CHARMM internal coordinates of N, CA and C (Angstrom, degrees):
IC EDIT
DIST 1 N 1 CA 1.4253
DIST 1 CA 1 C 1.5191
ANGL 1 N 1 CA 1 C 109.83
DIST 1 C 2 N 1.2945
ANGL 1 CA 1 C 2 N 115.15
DIHE 1 N 1 CA 1 C 2 N 136.35
DIST 2 N 2 CA 1.4708
ANGL 1 C 2 N 2 CA 119.05
DIHE 1 CA 1 C 2 N 2 CA 178.99
DIST 2 CA 2 C 1.5196
ANGL 2 N 2 CA 2 C 110.48
DIHE 1 C 2 N 2 CA 2 C -82.67
DIST 2 C 3 N 1.2954
ANGL 2 CA 2 C 3 N 116.53
DIHE 2 N 2 CA 2 C 3 N 159.87
DIST 3 N 3 CA 1.4653
ANGL 2 C 3 N 3 CA 123.85
DIHE 2 CA 2 C 3 N 3 CA 179.84
DIST 3 CA 3 C 1.5268
ANGL 3 N 3 CA 3 C 109.62
DIHE 2 C 3 N 3 CA 3 C -55.00
DIST 3 C 4 N 1.3318
ANGL 3 CA 3 C 4 N 116.14
DIHE 3 N 3 CA 3 C 4 N 134.27
DIST 4 N 4 CA 1.4586
ANGL 3 C 4 N 4 CA 121.40
DIHE 3 CA 3 C 4 N 4 CA 179.65
DIST 4 CA 4 C 1.5207
ANGL 4 N 4 CA 4 C 111.20
DIHE 3 C 4 N 4 CA 4 C 150.82
DIST 4 C 5 N 1.3315
ANGL 4 CA 4 C 5 N 115.57
DIHE 4 N 4 CA 4 C 5 N -173.45
DIST 5 N 5 CA 1.4535
ANGL 4 C 5 N 5 CA 122.25
DIHE 4 CA 4 C 5 N 5 CA -179.11
DIST 5 CA 5 C 1.5193
ANGL 5 N 5 CA 5 C 109.33
DIHE 4 C 5 N 5 CA 5 C -114.82
DIST 5 C 6 N 1.3260
ANGL 5 CA 5 C 6 N 116.42
DIHE 5 N 5 CA 5 C 6 N 132.87
DIST 6 N 6 CA 1.4647
ANGL 5 C 6 N 6 CA 123.01
DIHE 5 CA 5 C 6 N 6 CA -177.53
DIST 6 CA 6 C 1.5178
ANGL 6 N 6 CA 6 C 109.83
DIHE 5 C 6 N 6 CA 6 C -128.11
DIST 6 C 7 N 1.3343
ANGL 6 CA 6 C 7 N 117.25
DIHE 6 N 6 CA 6 C 7 N 141.78
DIST 7 N 7 CA 1.4464
ANGL 6 C 7 N 7 CA 122.51
DIHE 6 CA 6 C 7 N 7 CA 174.34
DIST 7 CA 7 C 1.5404
ANGL 7 N 7 CA 7 C 105.72
DIHE 6 C 7 N 7 CA 7 C -113.21
DIST 7 C 8 N 1.3336
ANGL 7 CA 7 C 8 N 115.44
DIHE 7 N 7 CA 7 C 8 N 123.89
DIST 8 N 8 CA 1.4593
ANGL 7 C 8 N 8 CA 120.85
DIHE 7 CA 7 C 8 N 8 CA -179.18
DIST 8 CA 8 C 1.5358
ANGL 8 N 8 CA 8 C 109.08
DIHE 7 C 8 N 8 CA 8 C -114.55
DIST 8 C 9 N 1.3385
ANGL 8 CA 8 C 9 N 116.28
DIHE 8 N 8 CA 8 C 9 N 127.35
DIST 9 N 9 CA 1.4566
ANGL 8 C 9 N 9 CA 121.64
DIHE 8 CA 8 C 9 N 9 CA 176.24
DIST 9 CA 9 C 1.5313
ANGL 9 N 9 CA 9 C 108.93
DIHE 8 C 9 N 9 CA 9 C -79.31
DIST 9 C 10 N 1.3263
ANGL 9 CA 9 C 10 N 116.24
DIHE 9 N 9 CA 9 C 10 N 133.87
DIST 10 N 10 CA 1.4575
ANGL 9 C 10 N 10 CA 121.74
DIHE 9 CA 9 C 10 N 10 CA 179.19
DIST 10 CA 10 C 1.5124
ANGL 10 N 10 CA 10 C 110.21
DIHE 9 C 10 N 10 CA 10 C -117.07
DIST 10 C 11 N 1.3102
ANGL 10 CA 10 C 11 N 116.86
DIHE 10 N 10 CA 10 C 11 N 165.58
DIST 11 N 11 CA 1.4604
ANGL 10 C 11 N 11 CA 122.83
DIHE 10 CA 10 C 11 N 11 CA 175.74
DIST 11 CA 11 C 1.5100
ANGL 11 N 11 CA 11 C 107.73
DIHE 10 C 11 N 11 CA 11 C -108.69
DIST 11 C 12 N 1.3521
ANGL 11 CA 11 C 12 N 118.42
DIHE 11 N 11 CA 11 C 12 N 129.17
DIST 12 N 12 CA 1.4377
ANGL 11 C 12 N 12 CA 123.08
DIHE 11 CA 11 C 12 N 12 CA -175.05
DIST 12 CA 12 C 1.5256
ANGL 12 N 12 CA 12 C 114.84
DIHE 11 C 12 N 12 CA 12 C -63.26
DIST 12 C 13 N 1.2987
ANGL 12 CA 12 C 13 N 118.49
DIHE 12 N 12 CA 12 C 13 N -24.65
DIST 13 N 13 CA 1.4693
ANGL 12 C 13 N 13 CA 122.29
DIHE 12 CA 12 C 13 N 13 CA -178.00
DIST 13 CA 13 C 1.5208
ANGL 13 N 13 CA 13 C 112.90
DIHE 12 C 13 N 13 CA 13 C -82.68
DIST 13 C 14 N 1.3129
ANGL 13 CA 13 C 14 N 116.99
DIHE 13 N 13 CA 13 C 14 N 6.70
DIST 14 N 14 CA 1.4528
ANGL 13 C 14 N 14 CA 120.65
DIHE 13 CA 13 C 14 N 14 CA -177.01
DIST 14 CA 14 C 1.5248
ANGL 14 N 14 CA 14 C 111.41
DIHE 13 C 14 N 14 CA 14 C -125.80
DIST 14 C 15 N 1.3265
ANGL 14 CA 14 C 15 N 113.54
DIHE 14 N 14 CA 14 C 15 N 155.15
DIST 15 N 15 CA 1.4767
ANGL 14 C 15 N 15 CA 122.37
DIHE 14 CA 14 C 15 N 15 CA 175.01
DIST 15 CA 15 C 1.5126
ANGL 15 N 15 CA 15 C 105.74
DIHE 14 C 15 N 15 CA 15 C -107.95
DIST 15 C 16 N 1.3454
ANGL 15 CA 15 C 16 N 115.25
DIHE 15 N 15 CA 15 C 16 N 136.17
DIST 16 N 16 CA 1.4635
ANGL 15 C 16 N 16 CA 120.76
DIHE 15 CA 15 C 16 N 16 CA -178.26
DIST 16 CA 16 C 1.5326
ANGL 16 N 16 CA 16 C 108.87
DIHE 15 C 16 N 16 CA 16 C -114.91
DIST 16 C 17 N 1.3168
ANGL 16 CA 16 C 17 N 116.01
DIHE 16 N 16 CA 16 C 17 N 125.23
DIST 17 N 17 CA 1.4709
ANGL 16 C 17 N 17 CA 121.45
DIHE 16 CA 16 C 17 N 17 CA 178.69
DIST 17 CA 17 C 1.5086
ANGL 17 N 17 CA 17 C 107.76
DIHE 16 C 17 N 17 CA 17 C -113.03
DIST 17 C 18 N 1.3357
ANGL 17 CA 17 C 18 N 115.47
DIHE 17 N 17 CA 17 C 18 N 126.23
DIST 18 N 18 CA 1.4560
ANGL 17 C 18 N 18 CA 122.03
DIHE 17 CA 17 C 18 N 18 CA -175.59
DIST 18 CA 18 C 1.5184
ANGL 18 N 18 CA 18 C 110.16
DIHE 17 C 18 N 18 CA 18 C -116.75
DIST 18 C 19 N 1.3254
ANGL 18 CA 18 C 19 N 115.80
DIHE 18 N 18 CA 18 C 19 N 136.06
DIST 19 N 19 CA 1.4730
ANGL 18 C 19 N 19 CA 121.61
DIHE 18 CA 18 C 19 N 19 CA 176.16
DIST 19 CA 19 C 1.5464
ANGL 19 N 19 CA 19 C 106.01
DIHE 18 C 19 N 19 CA 19 C -129.18
DIST 19 C 20 N 1.3200
ANGL 19 CA 19 C 20 N 117.01
DIHE 19 N 19 CA 19 C 20 N 123.55
DIST 20 N 20 CA 1.4553
ANGL 19 C 20 N 20 CA 120.76
DIHE 19 CA 19 C 20 N 20 CA 179.58
DIST 20 CA 20 C 1.5059
ANGL 20 N 20 CA 20 C 110.32
DIHE 19 C 20 N 20 CA 20 C -89.61
DIST 20 C 21 N 1.3272
ANGL 20 CA 20 C 21 N 115.47
DIHE 20 N 20 CA 20 C 21 N 110.31
DIST 21 N 21 CA 1.4641
ANGL 20 C 21 N 21 CA 122.00
DIHE 20 CA 20 C 21 N 21 CA -178.61
DIST 21 CA 21 C 1.5196
ANGL 21 N 21 CA 21 C 111.75
DIHE 20 C 21 N 21 CA 21 C -73.57
DIST 21 C 22 N 1.3311
ANGL 21 CA 21 C 22 N 116.27
DIHE 21 N 21 CA 21 C 22 N -37.64
DIST 22 N 22 CA 1.4642
ANGL 21 C 22 N 22 CA 120.67
DIHE 21 CA 21 C 22 N 22 CA -176.67
DIST 22 CA 22 C 1.5188
ANGL 22 N 22 CA 22 C 109.06
DIHE 21 C 22 N 22 CA 22 C -160.28
DIST 22 C 23 N 1.3198
ANGL 22 CA 22 C 23 N 116.38
DIHE 22 N 22 CA 22 C 23 N 148.56
DIST 23 N 23 CA 1.4503
ANGL 22 C 23 N 23 CA 121.50
DIHE 22 CA 22 C 23 N 23 CA 175.16
DIST 23 CA 23 C 1.5103
ANGL 23 N 23 CA 23 C 112.68
DIHE 22 C 23 N 23 CA 23 C 101.25
DIST 23 C 24 N 1.3646
ANGL 23 CA 23 C 24 N 114.23
DIHE 23 N 23 CA 23 C 24 N -159.27
DIST 24 N 24 CA 1.4520
ANGL 23 C 24 N 24 CA 121.10
DIHE 23 CA 23 C 24 N 24 CA -179.13
DIST 24 CA 24 C 1.5284
ANGL 24 N 24 CA 24 C 108.82
DIHE 23 C 24 N 24 CA 24 C -150.87
DIST 24 C 25 N 1.3228
ANGL 24 CA 24 C 25 N 116.26
DIHE 24 N 24 CA 24 C 25 N 128.65
DIST 25 N 25 CA 1.4490
ANGL 24 C 25 N 25 CA 119.77
DIHE 24 CA 24 C 25 N 25 CA 178.37
DIST 25 CA 25 C 1.5225
ANGL 25 N 25 CA 25 C 110.19
DIHE 24 C 25 N 25 CA 25 C -151.32
DIST 25 C 26 N 1.3347
ANGL 25 CA 25 C 26 N 114.60
DIHE 25 N 25 CA 25 C 26 N 169.40
DIST 26 N 26 CA 1.4597
ANGL 25 C 26 N 26 CA 121.44
DIHE 25 CA 25 C 26 N 26 CA 179.63
DIST 26 CA 26 C 1.5325
ANGL 26 N 26 CA 26 C 108.42
DIHE 25 C 26 N 26 CA 26 C -121.81
DIST 26 C 27 N 1.3342
ANGL 26 CA 26 C 27 N 116.31
DIHE 26 N 26 CA 26 C 27 N 128.01
DIST 27 N 27 CA 1.4619
ANGL 26 C 27 N 27 CA 122.11
DIHE 26 CA 26 C 27 N 27 CA 175.49
DIST 27 CA 27 C 1.5135
ANGL 27 N 27 CA 27 C 106.99
DIHE 26 C 27 N 27 CA 27 C -122.52
DIST 27 C 28 N 1.3469
ANGL 27 CA 27 C 28 N 115.66
DIHE 27 N 27 CA 27 C 28 N 121.43
DIST 28 N 28 CA 1.4720
ANGL 27 C 28 N 28 CA 120.76
DIHE 27 CA 27 C 28 N 28 CA 179.16
DIST 28 CA 28 C 1.5383
ANGL 28 N 28 CA 28 C 111.53
DIHE 27 C 28 N 28 CA 28 C 50.15
DIST 28 C 29 N 1.2874
ANGL 28 CA 28 C 29 N 116.70
DIHE 28 N 28 CA 28 C 29 N 49.73
DIST 29 N 29 CA 1.4705
ANGL 28 C 29 N 29 CA 124.91
DIHE 28 CA 28 C 29 N 29 CA 177.41
DIST 29 CA 29 C 1.5487
ANGL 29 N 29 CA 29 C 114.13
DIHE 28 C 29 N 29 CA 29 C 64.52
DIST 29 C 30 N 1.3281
ANGL 29 CA 29 C 30 N 116.09
DIHE 29 N 29 CA 29 C 30 N 16.56
DIST 30 N 30 CA 1.4693
ANGL 29 C 30 N 30 CA 119.99
DIHE 29 CA 29 C 30 N 30 CA 176.55
DIST 30 CA 30 C 1.5333
ANGL 30 N 30 CA 30 C 108.58
DIHE 29 C 30 N 30 CA 30 C -110.39
DIST 30 C 31 N 1.3062
ANGL 30 CA 30 C 31 N 116.46
DIHE 30 N 30 CA 30 C 31 N 119.42
DIST 31 N 31 CA 1.4596
ANGL 30 C 31 N 31 CA 120.71
DIHE 30 CA 30 C 31 N 31 CA -179.88
DIST 31 CA 31 C 1.5085
ANGL 31 N 31 CA 31 C 109.79
DIHE 30 C 31 N 31 CA 31 C -76.50
DIST 31 C 32 N 1.3285
ANGL 31 CA 31 C 32 N 116.73
DIHE 31 N 31 CA 31 C 32 N 127.43
DIST 32 N 32 CA 1.4426
ANGL 31 C 32 N 32 CA 121.76
DIHE 31 CA 31 C 32 N 32 CA 177.62
DIST 32 CA 32 C 1.5293
ANGL 32 N 32 CA 32 C 109.09
DIHE 31 C 32 N 32 CA 32 C -116.42
DIST 32 C 33 N 1.3067
ANGL 32 CA 32 C 33 N 114.57
DIHE 32 N 32 CA 32 C 33 N 131.77
DIST 33 N 33 CA 1.4733
ANGL 32 C 33 N 33 CA 120.31
DIHE 32 CA 32 C 33 N 33 CA 174.68
DIST 33 CA 33 C 1.5235
ANGL 33 N 33 CA 33 C 107.88
DIHE 32 C 33 N 33 CA 33 C -116.27
DIST 33 C 34 N 1.2844
ANGL 33 CA 33 C 34 N 118.27
DIHE 33 N 33 CA 33 C 34 N 170.69
DIST 34 N 34 CA 1.4597
ANGL 33 C 34 N 34 CA 123.11
DIHE 33 CA 33 C 34 N 34 CA -178.67
DIST 34 CA 34 C 1.5327
ANGL 34 N 34 CA 34 C 110.49
DIHE 33 C 34 N 34 CA 34 C -42.50
DIST 34 C 35 N 1.3573
ANGL 34 CA 34 C 35 N 116.08
DIHE 34 N 34 CA 34 C 35 N 134.04
DIST 35 N 35 CA 1.4556
ANGL 34 C 35 N 35 CA 124.80
DIHE 34 CA 34 C 35 N 35 CA -179.66
DIST 35 CA 35 C 1.5399
ANGL 35 N 35 CA 35 C 114.96
DIHE 34 C 35 N 35 CA 35 C 72.68
DIST 35 C 36 N 1.3182
ANGL 35 CA 35 C 36 N 118.28
DIHE 35 N 35 CA 35 C 36 N 12.69
DIST 36 N 36 CA 1.4531
ANGL 35 C 36 N 36 CA 121.47
DIHE 35 CA 35 C 36 N 36 CA 174.38
DIST 36 CA 36 C 1.5218
ANGL 36 N 36 CA 36 C 110.71
DIHE 35 C 36 N 36 CA 36 C -79.06
DIST 36 C 37 N 1.3254
ANGL 36 CA 36 C 37 N 115.97
DIHE 36 N 36 CA 36 C 37 N 152.68
DIST 37 N 37 CA 1.4556
ANGL 36 C 37 N 37 CA 122.52
DIHE 36 CA 36 C 37 N 37 CA -179.79
DIST 37 CA 37 C 1.5217
ANGL 37 N 37 CA 37 C 108.77
DIHE 36 C 37 N 37 CA 37 C -132.20
DIST 37 C 38 N 1.3316
ANGL 37 CA 37 C 38 N 117.42
DIHE 37 N 37 CA 37 C 38 N 139.00
DIST 38 N 38 CA 1.4581
ANGL 37 C 38 N 38 CA 121.77
DIHE 37 CA 37 C 38 N 38 CA -177.91
DIST 38 CA 38 C 1.5217
ANGL 38 N 38 CA 38 C 109.17
DIHE 37 C 38 N 38 CA 38 C -144.44
DIST 38 C 39 N 1.3461
ANGL 38 CA 38 C 39 N 116.51
DIHE 38 N 38 CA 38 C 39 N 137.49
DIST 39 N 39 CA 1.4557
ANGL 38 C 39 N 39 CA 121.26
DIHE 38 CA 38 C 39 N 39 CA 176.50
DIST 39 CA 39 C 1.5304
ANGL 39 N 39 CA 39 C 108.20
DIHE 38 C 39 N 39 CA 39 C -118.05
DIST 39 C 40 N 1.3475
ANGL 39 CA 39 C 40 N 116.52
DIHE 39 N 39 CA 39 C 40 N 131.20
DIST 40 N 40 CA 1.4681
ANGL 39 C 40 N 40 CA 121.00
DIHE 39 CA 39 C 40 N 40 CA 179.29
DIST 40 CA 40 C 1.5280
ANGL 40 N 40 CA 40 C 109.27
DIHE 39 C 40 N 40 CA 40 C -129.89
DIST 40 C 41 N 1.3390
ANGL 40 CA 40 C 41 N 115.26
DIHE 40 N 40 CA 40 C 41 N 145.87
DIST 41 N 41 CA 1.4728
ANGL 40 C 41 N 41 CA 120.97
DIHE 40 CA 40 C 41 N 41 CA 175.88
DIST 41 CA 41 C 1.5212
ANGL 41 N 41 CA 41 C 109.89
DIHE 40 C 41 N 41 CA 41 C -151.71
DIST 41 C 42 N 1.3072
ANGL 41 CA 41 C 42 N 115.65
DIHE 41 N 41 CA 41 C 42 N 164.32
DIST 42 N 42 CA 1.4634
ANGL 41 C 42 N 42 CA 122.71
DIHE 41 CA 41 C 42 N 42 CA 179.12
DIST 42 CA 42 C 1.5235
ANGL 42 N 42 CA 42 C 114.08
DIHE 41 C 42 N 42 CA 42 C 59.86
DIST 42 C 43 N 1.2966
ANGL 42 CA 42 C 43 N 117.73
DIHE 42 N 42 CA 42 C 43 N 37.96
DIST 43 N 43 CA 1.4752
ANGL 42 C 43 N 43 CA 122.68
DIHE 42 CA 42 C 43 N 43 CA 177.60
DIST 43 CA 43 C 1.5188
ANGL 43 N 43 CA 43 C 110.23
DIHE 42 C 43 N 43 CA 43 C -122.25
DIST 43 C 44 N 1.3237
ANGL 43 CA 43 C 44 N 116.21
DIHE 43 N 43 CA 43 C 44 N 146.29
DIST 44 N 44 CA 1.4670
ANGL 43 C 44 N 44 CA 121.80
DIHE 43 CA 43 C 44 N 44 CA 176.16
DIST 44 CA 44 C 1.5202
ANGL 44 N 44 CA 44 C 111.40
DIHE 43 C 44 N 44 CA 44 C -83.56
DIST 44 C 45 N 1.2986
ANGL 44 CA 44 C 45 N 117.12
DIHE 44 N 44 CA 44 C 45 N -34.37
DIST 45 N 45 CA 1.4495
ANGL 44 C 45 N 45 CA 122.41
DIHE 44 CA 44 C 45 N 45 CA -179.99
DIST 45 CA 45 C 1.5350
ANGL 45 N 45 CA 45 C 110.42
DIHE 44 C 45 N 45 CA 45 C -157.93
DIST 45 C 46 N 1.2955
ANGL 45 CA 45 C 46 N 116.33
DIHE 45 N 45 CA 45 C 46 N 163.20
DIST 46 N 46 CA 1.4662
ANGL 45 C 46 N 46 CA 120.48
DIHE 45 CA 45 C 46 N 46 CA 175.04
DIST 46 CA 46 C 1.5260
ANGL 46 N 46 CA 46 C 108.91
DIHE 45 C 46 N 46 CA 46 C -133.06
DIST 46 C 47 N 1.3200
ANGL 46 CA 46 C 47 N 115.05
DIHE 46 N 46 CA 46 C 47 N 155.55
DIST 47 N 47 CA 1.4576
ANGL 46 C 47 N 47 CA 122.25
DIHE 46 CA 46 C 47 N 47 CA 174.50
DIST 47 CA 47 C 1.5204
ANGL 47 N 47 CA 47 C 106.59
DIHE 46 C 47 N 47 CA 47 C -106.82
DIST 47 C 48 N 1.2987
ANGL 47 CA 47 C 48 N 115.42
DIHE 47 N 47 CA 47 C 48 N 125.99
DIST 48 N 48 CA 1.4739
ANGL 47 C 48 N 48 CA 121.73
DIHE 47 CA 47 C 48 N 48 CA 175.86
DIST 48 CA 48 C 1.5186
ANGL 48 N 48 CA 48 C 108.14
DIHE 47 C 48 N 48 CA 48 C -114.41
DIST 48 C 49 N 1.3313
ANGL 48 CA 48 C 49 N 115.07
DIHE 48 N 48 CA 48 C 49 N 120.21
DIST 49 N 49 CA 1.4688
ANGL 48 C 49 N 49 CA 121.12
DIHE 48 CA 48 C 49 N 49 CA 175.84
DIST 49 CA 49 C 1.5154
ANGL 49 N 49 CA 49 C 107.66
DIHE 48 C 49 N 49 CA 49 C -108.03
DIST 49 C 50 N 1.3013
ANGL 49 CA 49 C 50 N 115.94
DIHE 49 N 49 CA 49 C 50 N 115.34
DIST 50 N 50 CA 1.4392
ANGL 49 C 50 N 50 CA 121.98
DIHE 49 CA 49 C 50 N 50 CA -178.44
DIST 50 CA 50 C 1.5215
ANGL 50 N 50 CA 50 C 107.98
DIHE 49 C 50 N 50 CA 50 C -91.72
DIST 50 C 51 N 1.3246
ANGL 50 CA 50 C 51 N 116.17
DIHE 50 N 50 CA 50 C 51 N 112.64
DIST 51 N 51 CA 1.4692
ANGL 50 C 51 N 51 CA 121.10
DIHE 50 CA 50 C 51 N 51 CA -177.86
DIST 51 CA 51 C 1.5238
ANGL 51 N 51 CA 51 C 112.36
DIHE 50 C 51 N 51 CA 51 C -82.37
DIST 51 C 52 N 1.3167
ANGL 51 CA 51 C 52 N 116.04
DIHE 51 N 51 CA 51 C 52 N -33.69
DIST 52 N 52 CA 1.4584
ANGL 51 C 52 N 52 CA 122.52
DIHE 51 CA 51 C 52 N 52 CA 172.98
DIST 52 CA 52 C 1.5249
ANGL 52 N 52 CA 52 C 107.46
DIHE 51 C 52 N 52 CA 52 C -145.90
DIST 52 C 53 N 1.3106
ANGL 52 CA 52 C 53 N 116.25
DIHE 52 N 52 CA 52 C 53 N 155.91
DIST 53 N 53 CA 1.4719
ANGL 52 C 53 N 53 CA 120.66
DIHE 52 CA 52 C 53 N 53 CA -175.54
DIST 53 CA 53 C 1.5335
ANGL 53 N 53 CA 53 C 109.06
DIHE 52 C 53 N 53 CA 53 C -45.26
DIST 53 C 54 N 1.3194
ANGL 53 CA 53 C 54 N 116.96
DIHE 53 N 53 CA 53 C 54 N 130.59
DIST 54 N 54 CA 1.4553
ANGL 53 C 54 N 54 CA 122.27
DIHE 53 CA 53 C 54 N 54 CA -173.28
DIST 54 CA 54 C 1.4981
ANGL 54 N 54 CA 54 C 112.89
DIHE 53 C 54 N 54 CA 54 C -134.81
DIST 54 C 55 N 1.3294
ANGL 54 CA 54 C 55 N 114.71
DIHE 54 N 54 CA 54 C 55 N 156.38
DIST 55 N 55 CA 1.4646
ANGL 54 C 55 N 55 CA 122.67
DIHE 54 CA 54 C 55 N 55 CA 174.41
DIST 55 CA 55 C 1.5265
ANGL 55 N 55 CA 55 C 106.20
DIHE 54 C 55 N 55 CA 55 C -122.59
DIST 55 C 56 N 1.3312
ANGL 55 CA 55 C 56 N 116.70
DIHE 55 N 55 CA 55 C 56 N 115.76
DIST 56 N 56 CA 1.4671
ANGL 55 C 56 N 56 CA 123.57
DIHE 55 CA 55 C 56 N 56 CA -173.65
DIST 56 CA 56 C 1.5272
ANGL 56 N 56 CA 56 C 108.97
DIHE 55 C 56 N 56 CA 56 C -117.59
DIST 56 C 57 N 1.3292
ANGL 56 CA 56 C 57 N 114.72
DIHE 56 N 56 CA 56 C 57 N 131.00
DIST 57 N 57 CA 1.4760
ANGL 56 C 57 N 57 CA 121.97
DIHE 56 CA 56 C 57 N 57 CA 175.92
DIST 57 CA 57 C 1.5021
ANGL 57 N 57 CA 57 C 107.07
DIHE 56 C 57 N 57 CA 57 C -109.67
DIST 57 C 58 N 1.3435
ANGL 57 CA 57 C 58 N 118.19
DIHE 57 N 57 CA 57 C 58 N 134.69
DIST 58 N 58 CA 1.4687
ANGL 57 C 58 N 58 CA 119.07
DIHE 57 CA 57 C 58 N 58 CA 176.28
DIST 58 CA 58 C 1.5215
ANGL 58 N 58 CA 58 C 111.20
DIHE 57 C 58 N 58 CA 58 C -140.07
DIST 58 C 59 N 1.3299
ANGL 58 CA 58 C 59 N 113.04
DIHE 58 N 58 CA 58 C 59 N 154.08
DIST 59 N 59 CA 1.4574
ANGL 58 C 59 N 59 CA 121.57
DIHE 58 CA 58 C 59 N 59 CA 177.62
DIST 59 CA 59 C 1.5268
ANGL 59 N 59 CA 59 C 107.33
DIHE 58 C 59 N 59 CA 59 C -124.30
DIST 59 C 60 N 1.3068
ANGL 59 CA 59 C 60 N 116.07
DIHE 59 N 59 CA 59 C 60 N 131.03
DIST 60 N 60 CA 1.4715
ANGL 59 C 60 N 60 CA 122.90
DIHE 59 CA 59 C 60 N 60 CA 177.13
DIST 60 CA 60 C 1.5111
ANGL 60 N 60 CA 60 C 106.67
DIHE 59 C 60 N 60 CA 60 C -107.83
DIST 60 C 61 N 1.3459
ANGL 60 CA 60 C 61 N 117.04
DIHE 60 N 60 CA 60 C 61 N 121.41
DIST 61 N 61 CA 1.4818
ANGL 60 C 61 N 61 CA 120.18
DIHE 60 CA 60 C 61 N 61 CA -179.25
DIST 61 CA 61 C 1.5278
ANGL 61 N 61 CA 61 C 109.31
DIHE 60 C 61 N 61 CA 61 C -135.73
DIST 61 C 62 N 1.3380
ANGL 61 CA 61 C 62 N 116.59
DIHE 61 N 61 CA 61 C 62 N 150.89
DIST 62 N 62 CA 1.4589
ANGL 61 C 62 N 62 CA 119.82
DIHE 61 CA 61 C 62 N 62 CA 178.72
DIST 62 CA 62 C 1.5227
ANGL 62 N 62 CA 62 C 110.97
DIHE 61 C 62 N 62 CA 62 C -60.35
DIST 62 C 63 N 1.3329
ANGL 62 CA 62 C 63 N 116.10
DIHE 62 N 62 CA 62 C 63 N 137.99
DIST 63 N 63 CA 1.4734
ANGL 62 C 63 N 63 CA 118.89
DIHE 62 CA 62 C 63 N 63 CA 179.03
DIST 63 CA 63 C 1.5246
ANGL 63 N 63 CA 63 C 112.19
DIHE 62 C 63 N 63 CA 63 C -73.33
DIST 63 C 64 N 1.3249
ANGL 63 CA 63 C 64 N 116.20
DIHE 63 N 63 CA 63 C 64 N -31.87
DIST 64 N 64 CA 1.4660
ANGL 63 C 64 N 64 CA 120.76
DIHE 63 CA 63 C 64 N 64 CA 178.74
DIST 64 CA 64 C 1.5085
ANGL 64 N 64 CA 64 C 108.23
DIHE 63 C 64 N 64 CA 64 C -119.84
DIST 64 C 65 N 1.3195
ANGL 64 CA 64 C 65 N 115.15
DIHE 64 N 64 CA 64 C 65 N 131.89
DIST 65 N 65 CA 1.4795
ANGL 64 C 65 N 65 CA 120.03
DIHE 64 CA 64 C 65 N 65 CA 179.56
DIST 65 CA 65 C 1.5334
ANGL 65 N 65 CA 65 C 108.50
DIHE 64 C 65 N 65 CA 65 C -126.95
DIST 65 C 66 N 1.2984
ANGL 65 CA 65 C 66 N 115.53
DIHE 65 N 65 CA 65 C 66 N 158.61
DIST 66 N 66 CA 1.4658
ANGL 65 C 66 N 66 CA 121.22
DIHE 65 CA 65 C 66 N 66 CA -175.30
DIST 66 CA 66 C 1.5261
ANGL 66 N 66 CA 66 C 114.93
DIHE 65 C 66 N 66 CA 66 C -91.85
DIST 66 C 67 N 1.2911
ANGL 66 CA 66 C 67 N 116.91
DIHE 66 N 66 CA 66 C 67 N 16.73
DIST 67 N 67 CA 1.4583
ANGL 66 C 67 N 67 CA 121.54
DIHE 66 CA 66 C 67 N 67 CA -179.50
DIST 67 CA 67 C 1.5189
ANGL 67 N 67 CA 67 C 110.20
DIHE 66 C 67 N 67 CA 67 C -143.25
DIST 67 C 68 N 1.3205
ANGL 67 CA 67 C 68 N 116.33
DIHE 67 N 67 CA 67 C 68 N 163.80
DIST 68 N 68 CA 1.4737
ANGL 67 C 68 N 68 CA 119.19
DIHE 67 CA 67 C 68 N 68 CA 179.66
DIST 68 CA 68 C 1.5147
ANGL 68 N 68 CA 68 C 111.03
DIHE 67 C 68 N 68 CA 68 C -76.49
DIST 68 C 69 N 1.3083
ANGL 68 CA 68 C 69 N 115.47
DIHE 68 N 68 CA 68 C 69 N 137.46
DIST 69 N 69 CA 1.4446
ANGL 68 C 69 N 69 CA 119.94
DIHE 68 CA 68 C 69 N 69 CA 176.28
DIST 69 CA 69 C 1.5342
ANGL 69 N 69 CA 69 C 108.39
DIHE 68 C 69 N 69 CA 69 C -72.69
DIST 69 C 70 N 1.3276
ANGL 69 CA 69 C 70 N 115.96
DIHE 69 N 69 CA 69 C 70 N 164.24
DIST 70 N 70 CA 1.4497
ANGL 69 C 70 N 70 CA 121.39
DIHE 69 CA 69 C 70 N 70 CA -176.12
DIST 70 CA 70 C 1.5504
ANGL 70 N 70 CA 70 C 112.57
DIHE 69 C 70 N 70 CA 70 C -52.24
DIST 70 C 71 N 1.3253
ANGL 70 CA 70 C 71 N 117.13
DIHE 70 N 70 CA 70 C 71 N -48.13
DIST 71 N 71 CA 1.4506
ANGL 70 C 71 N 71 CA 121.00
DIHE 70 CA 70 C 71 N 71 CA -177.64
DIST 71 CA 71 C 1.5362
ANGL 71 N 71 CA 71 C 111.71
DIHE 70 C 71 N 71 CA 71 C -67.83
DIST 71 C 72 N 1.2871
ANGL 71 CA 71 C 72 N 118.55
DIHE 71 N 71 CA 71 C 72 N -26.94
DIST 72 N 72 CA 1.4671
ANGL 71 C 72 N 72 CA 121.74
DIHE 71 CA 71 C 72 N 72 CA -179.60
DIST 72 CA 72 C 1.5149
ANGL 72 N 72 CA 72 C 111.77
DIHE 71 C 72 N 72 CA 72 C -76.60
DIST 72 C 73 N 1.3241
ANGL 72 CA 72 C 73 N 117.27
DIHE 72 N 72 CA 72 C 73 N -18.59
DIST 73 N 73 CA 1.4769
ANGL 72 C 73 N 73 CA 120.33
DIHE 72 CA 72 C 73 N 73 CA -177.86
DIST 73 CA 73 C 1.5391
ANGL 73 N 73 CA 73 C 111.45
DIHE 72 C 73 N 73 CA 73 C -80.89
DIST 73 C 74 N 1.2952
ANGL 73 CA 73 C 74 N 119.63
DIHE 73 N 73 CA 73 C 74 N -17.50
DIST 74 N 74 CA 1.4861
ANGL 73 C 74 N 74 CA 120.68
DIHE 73 CA 73 C 74 N 74 CA -174.89
DIST 74 CA 74 C 1.5037
ANGL 74 N 74 CA 74 C 112.07
DIHE 73 C 74 N 74 CA 74 C -122.26
END
COOR INIT
IC SEED 1 N 1 CA 1 C
IC BUILD
């Protein structure tokens, strides 16, 4: 992502997990630096402020599932 401000629309029924591979940015007033991890849920949108060119990896997963998660089984 290039330097600047971005608004991302989210879906409330999902949990978003972000991992910053490189760079520096701010998501929802939380400063993330290389190798930072952040989990967000129950939001309509987020503001991402890229302070320096960044590479961001994210996973979108359902917040509620119809089966037990791995840790819940043991």
